[in-house]
N, C-alpha and C positions, 0 to 999 in steps of 0.2 A: 599205260594197259588200262587205265579208267578211261580214260577217253576214246580207246577201241573200243570197248563194253560199252560204252556212253551210242556210239554210233550204232552196235551192232541190234542194241533193244530200240533204238528206235526203227529198223527196218526191222523188226519182229511186232512191232507195235501198230505200226500203221496197216499191214494187210488183215491184222484181226480189228480195225475199226470198222474197215472196209468191208470184209464180210459183215461184221455185224450190222451194216447200215444196209447191204443187201438182205439180210435176213428177215429186219424188221419190213422194209419194201415190201419181198415176198408176201410176208403173212398177211400185211394191213389191210390184205382185202381176199383172205383166205373164206372167210367166214360170209362174203358177198354175195353176189350174183354176176349172174354171166350174160353180157350186153348183147351177147352175138353167140348165137347157136354154133356157128362154125359151118352150118351148112347154107341158110337159110337170110334173105332180110328181114326177118319176120320181126313187130318190134319199129322197125326203120323203116322211115318215108325221104324220097328226095327231094329239096326245095332249092327256088329262084334260078339256077342255071341250069343247060342241058348235057351238064359234063356226066360220064357213064358210071354206074356203079354195080358192080356182078361179086359173087360171092367164086372162087377159084381155089379148090386145092385147101380149103378152110380158111381160107384168108378172104377180106373185105378189099376189092381191088379197083379203085378211081381211076380213072383215064381223063386227061384232059381233051378238050374239043374246042375248037377254035372261033372266035368270036362270039363265045360262052362269056356268060358274067362267071360268079363264084358259084358256086354249085355244093350242095349240105348235104349229107344224111346223115340224117335228125332220128331220135328219139321219139317213138310218140309218145313218150312220157315224160313228165319233167321233176326233176331232182334238186332239193334246196341244200343240206345236209350231206357230202359226201368224198371217198377217198377214191378216185378214178386210175384205174391203172393200166395199160395198154402196150401193144409195143407196134411202132409204126417205120417205115421204111419208103424212102422215098429215091429215086433211082436216078436222076437227072439234078444239077442244080440250075437248070432252066426251067425249073418247077419253084413251086412252094405250096404249102398245105398250112393245116391246121386243125386244133380241138376245139370246138366252142362249149363253153359251159354255162348254166344258168341262162339259156338264152333264149330269142324269141324272134318271132317273125310276121313283119307285115305290119304291127298293129304301131300306135306310138310315132305317127310321122312315119313312117320306114316301109311305104307299098313294096310289095312284091322283093321285098330284102331281110333277111336272116342279121341280127345284129345281135350283139354282147359279146362277153369276152371270149376271148379267144388265147389259146396256148398255143405258141408262133413254132412252126417248122420252116426255116430258114437254112436251104443249103446254098445260098451265096455266101458270097465272100463276108457280107457282113457279117454272118456266124449269128443271128440272135434268136436261135431256137432254143424251145424255154422259154422264152421272152414273154410277156403278155402286154397283148394289143384289143382295142374294142373295137370290134369289127364296124362299120357301118357307123358309127358315135362318135368317139372320143379321142380315135386314132393311137398312138401308143400310150401306155400305159405305166410300163415298164421293158424299157428299151436295154438292151446284154450294152451297154454303155457303161451300169450301173453295176455290172456284174463280170466283166470282163475274162478273171479265170474258168467262168462255165461257157467260153464261146465255144471251146473247141468237145462240146459234151458229146453232140451230136457227128454221127459218124453219116456220108453221104452213102449209097450203096448197100447198106444193111440194116437187118432190124436195131431198134434203140426202144429203151424201154420209158418210158413215160407216165411218170405219178403227177398227178394234181390232187390238189387237199383244197376244197370248199368247206371251212366250220365258219360258222357266223359271218362276221365281217370279214377274216381272211381267206386267202387265194396262196398259194405256192405250189410250185412248181420245182419237179425233179427229172433229168435226162441221165438216163443210165447210171442212177443214185447218185448225182451230180445235184449239190442245191444248186437253183438256178432264179427265182424270180417270188419276190414276198410283195403282195399289193394286198391293202385293206380298203376296201371302199363299200358304199351302203349301199350302194346302186345294185339290183339285183339280189331279191333272196332266194329263189328257184326259176328254172327254165331249163329248155332241154338241151341234151348235149348231143353235140355234132361233128363230123367230121366233112374237111374239107376237100375240094378239087378246086384250085386257083385256077378265076376265069384269065384268057390267055387273050394276043389278037395276033400272034405269027405264027408260020407252019411250020418254022422252028421247035415251036414249045408245043407245039402238039400230038398228042397219043405218048405222051410221058403220063405212067403212068404210079401212084402212092397207094400203099400197102397198109392197110392194119388189123392185126390180130387181138384174139387173147384180152380180148375189152369184159375187164370187172367193173363191179363197183361195189363199195359197202356203205348201207348206209346208217346202220345204228351201228352204239359203242364204239364213237367215232373218240380220239385219244389227238390232238394237235401234237406232231411231229416239230422238234426244235428243229430251229435254224442255226448256222453258224453266228457267230458274233459280228463278224466282218463284212457278213452280205446287207447292202443298204434296204432299209423296209420301206416302198411306198406308204405312206399314208392318209387316206384323202376324209381320215376324220378329222377335223380342225380342232386344232392345240390339244390332239393327245397322244399318248404314247402307247402302242401295247404293252405288254407283259414283256415279252420278250426285250425291245427296246429297252428298258427302264433295265432289266438284268444286263442288258450290254452296254449301260453307262451313258445312254444319253439321256438329256433334261430337257426342259423346254423353258425357252428363254423369256416368253411372253403365256401369262397362261389366260390370256382370253378377255380377262375381266380388271386387269387391275394394271398399274404401270410397276410392281414389283420388279426389283433387280434392275430397272434403267433408270438414270438420271441426267439432267441437261448437260451437252456439253458444255457449258459455261459456269455448269455453278454445280452444287452438291444434289440437289431439289431438281424435283419432275419439273419439266415446264408446265406454268399457270393455265397456261396459251396456248394455241397454237397445233397442240393432239388433243385428237377425240377418241375414247374408245367406248366401241359401241357393239354390239352383238358379236362378239367374237374376235371383233379386228382392232385393230390399233391404227390409227388413220392420223398421216399430217395433211393439216388444213389448207387449203389454196391463201397464196397474200399474194395474188397475180405475177407469182414466178419473182417475187424479190428472194433472192438466197439468205436464209436463214435469217428472214427479217420479220417472224412472226412466233412462233414458238422456240425455233433453232434447233439442233441437231440436238438426238438422245444417243447416248452411251452407256451398252452393260456397266455395270457396278465394278464388273469381275473382268479380269486381264486373261487373255488367251494365247497360246503361241503354237501348238499345234491339235487342231482341231479337223472335227467335218461338220459343216454347219449345215443346215437347207431355210428353208421360210418359203413363203407363199407372197407373192404380192399382185395386187392390182393397179393398172394405173385408167388415170382418165386423160381424154384427148388431150394429147398433147402434153403432157406430162414427164417431169422430171425429176429423178431424186438416187437413189445409190444405195447399198451395204458397201460400208467400208470397214478394213479391221488393221491390224498392228496400228491403230488411232492410240498415240501416244499421249496428245493434247498439248505438246510440247512448244508447239509451234506459234501460239497463241495471237491466231486469226480473228481477223475480226469479222470472216463468211466463215461459209463452213469449215470444220477441224478438216484436218489433213492426212490422209492415209493410202491406203492401195482400197482400188474401189473398183467392185463389180457395179457397175451401170445400168441403173437401172431408165429407160428411156420410150417414147414412144417416139420410133427412128422415122415414120412416117411424116408427124406433124411438129417434133421440135426440131428449129434450127441448129443444136447439136451435133445432131448425127449426122451433118455434112460437114466438121470445124473438127480439129485435129487431122493426122494422115491415115491415110488407106482404110478412114471406116472405126480408127479406134478410139471412138466415143460414142458408138452404138450400142444396143444392148445387149449386158451380158457379158463387154469387153470386161477389158483390165484399163481404167478410165486413161487413157491420154498414152497410153502404152501399147496393148496388143489388143487387136481386133479381135472379135469372137467368128467363130466357123460356125456357123449356125443353119441349119436346112430350114425353108421358107413352113416345112409342114408343122417345125416343134415351135411355133411363135405362137403362141395363143392371141385372140383379137382385143384390144382395148377392150376392158367393162371386165373381163373374166381370168382367172385366175392362174397365173405361170407359177411355176416353180424353179428357183434358184437355187445352187448349192455351191459352196467353196468348201476345199477341202488341201489342207494344208500337213504335209509330212514331216516328220522329224530330219531329213534330211534338204529340207527345203522348198520342195517341190510343191506345185497349189496347180489347183485344179478348177475352173469354172466350168457348170454344168447348168443348160436350162433346161426344162423342164424331161430330166433326163439323160438327154447327149449333152455329151462332153464338150464344148466348144473353145476351150484353151489350155493351154499348158507352158508353166514357166518355172523356175529356178528363180527366186529371191538370192542375192548375190552374185548371182554367177556375171560372165562378161557379158554376154548379152542381155542380161537384164539391164547393168549399170551402162551401158551402152546405149541402151532404150531412154533411162533413167537423164540420162545427159542432154538427149533433145528433146526433153519433154519440159513442159509449165514445172515439174517437180525438181528441178536442178539446180533450184535456188536452196533447197536445203539437204544442206549434209547427210548422208547415209539417210535418205529417204525410202523406205519400206523395208528396213533391213532391223527393226526394233527386236527383241527376243521376244518380246509379249506386247499385248494392245488390248484395247478396246474394241468392241462388237460395235459399228454407229449406224444408225439411221437415218439419212439428209434429208432434212429440211430443204429444198429448194426450190418453193415457193408453188408447189402445185400439188392438189388432191392426190394421195397416194397409198395407197391402205398394205397393210401386212397382218398377215397370222401363218400359225404353225412354226412359229420361229423356234429350231431345236437345234439342239446343239451335244458333241461326242467329243467331249478333252481329251488328248494325249498327253505324254509325258517327252 
């Protein structure tokens, strides 16, 4: 009977929480103002493309036009900190739309274009609605691979309630009261708000409509809305954690100033040479490609078993490095220490990209075991910062991410995993990759590679 009561209680509590969330969202702009009067486009102007915007029955209706680029209806006024809420509907999965925030037009090297952060409305099979995209500038900031549970929040063919919170450097999104994306970004402290009709190029996509109504904004007495602990935060402020991240168990493995928490893979001290800490980065210096011949690998002093690890890395031309995990240091190798490896590589210039099997030594791959499946648009240029992420679950499932996109999944200890190890360079080490816990390692492969914003959330 106790079990039955517990189950009953869980079904009672969930709706109460949901109603509370809905009420909080509904009240958040109550003291704000309407951005749309329901009758005219007063306070708005069209920019960029040639798509049409009209007011019909209290709704702003945008219609796609063939061979038009992206077209935006934007506010004449700019906004900094705010909570924005509106209802949006898109009638066809062939179309696409979005909501610009703190955005701009035509300046800063973007002639004739709107640029800035956009809350995506994506009715395609990908289902990234509520994700955050940087229009005409940095591409995707928060793909929904980072929060797959939210992919089902948006419903095609019906109105969806969208909430956007921009306070300070933080931007959060909700679709139908479901938390979706969380980005911390120092670019753009204010700008206009815009509604998008996406550019199209085929007759099949023409004359598709997108609808917006109940557009309200609140700009005073703003209070940040809590986000669930299990939703990953994309934080573009180097070597920092938000208060939410700290409360949810994240910690920095590199403070941007010192080697605290790190040591040589060969001894208890941090290397006296071969690594440099400067301007908030930790950099392995070049030794003309000679593996572990200068400073050597460095490892965390602590061991980790279940964890969510992310890190930014920047490659020099032709460089090779890696982030290894479940490193035990038991193998006593002369070169780099042994462990499961998130490969870091210049795929175009380094010869290792053409070795191994089917590209399993390329960027973000599980080195010499599993090839990463990474769209080209999510690979940042050499010399730019990329974000890697490794997630290890309690059931031994492991995921690699590159710039927010999941590029591979495997299960440690599975038959498939053991079969791959058996035909790899690792077959000579018994139980390779199966340690219960291990160090995190940054590799010295003899090339200049920089790291920053190394953070981890350890589980049990």
